[in-house]
C-alpha positions in Angstrom: -6.1 5.7 11.6 -4.5 7.0 8.4 -7.8 7.1 6.7 -9.3 9.2 9.5 -6.2 11.6 9.3 -6.7 11.9 5.5 -10.4 12.6 5.8 -9.7 15.2 8.5 -7.1 16.9 6.2 -9.6 17.0 3.3 -12.3 18.4 5.5 -9.9 21.1 6.7 -8.9 22.0 3.1 -12.5 22.2 2.0 -13.3 24.5 4.9 -10.3 26.7 4.1 -11.2 26.9 0.4 -14.7 28.1 1.3 -13.2 30.9 3.5 -11.0 32.1 0.7 -13.7 32.8 -1.8 -14.0 36.5 -3.0 -17.1 38.5 -2.4 -18.9 39.9 -5.5 -17.2 42.8 -7.3 -19.5 45.5 -6.0 -19.0 44.3 -2.4 -15.2 44.2 -2.9 -15.2 47.8 -4.1 -17.3 48.9 -1.1 -15.0 47.1 1.3 -11.8 48.3 -0.2 -12.9 51.8 -0.8 -12.3 51.5 -4.6 -14.2 53.7 -7.0 -17.0 52.0 -9.0 -18.7 53.9 -11.9 -21.3 51.2 -12.6 -23.9 53.0 -10.5 -23.3 56.5 -11.9 -23.6 56.2 -15.7 -26.9 58.1 -15.4 -24.8 61.3 -15.0 -23.5 61.1 -18.5 -24.9 63.9 -20.7 -25.8 66.1 -17.7 -24.3 69.5 -17.0 -21.8 69.3 -14.2 -22.7 71.2 -11.1 -21.2 71.1 -7.6 -24.2 69.2 -6.3 -24.2 66.6 -9.1 -20.4 66.1 -8.9 -20.7 65.5 -5.1 -23.5 63.1 -5.6 -21.7 61.1 -8.3 -18.6 60.9 -6.2 -20.6 59.5 -3.3 -22.5 57.0 -5.5 -19.2 55.8 -7.1 -17.7 55.3 -3.6 -14.7 57.4 -4.7 -12.4 58.9 -2.0 -11.0 61.4 -4.4 -12.1 63.2 -7.5 -10.9 65.2 -10.4 -12.9 67.0 -13.1 -11.1 67.3 -16.4 -12.0 69.8 -19.1 -10.7 69.7 -22.6 -7.0 70.7 -22.6 -6.5 70.1 -18.8 -3.3 68.4 -17.8 -3.7 65.2 -15.8 -1.2 63.0 -14.1 -0.9 59.4 -15.4 -0.8 57.8 -12.0 -3.5 55.2 -11.3 -5.5 55.6 -8.1 -8.3 53.1 -7.7 -10.1 55.3 -5.2 -10.3 58.3 -7.6 -13.2 59.2 -9.8 -12.4 61.1 -13.1 -15.2 63.2 -14.5 -14.5 64.4 -18.1 -16.5 67.3 -19.3 -16.8 69.1 -22.6 -16.6 72.8 -23.4 -20.2 73.2 -22.2 -19.4 71.5 -18.9 -21.5 68.4 -19.9 -20.3 65.1 -18.4 -19.0 63.0 -21.3 -17.0 60.3 -19.5 -16.7 58.7 -16.0 -13.8 56.6 -15.1 -12.0 55.4 -12.1 -8.2 55.6 -11.7 
């Protein structure tokens, strides 16, 4: 009887361990709504336009966005749902980050 109870407990623990595994990182970002720049690095070096910025924001799964030019002030708060697009003086995209 004790062996049967012990085996049932082990089976339940194995079942629960399988349920607690994390989905892959990209799926986690899609589910949580977090920004993910892995899919948008192709925008680097391109001139920022309203259409390109909107497309990059959608592809990065970002809920919010900010475009930062040289000398722009920016808050230091971290927002995992925000895409930061850094541009140079010529409005060329030089960096893409989330946060």
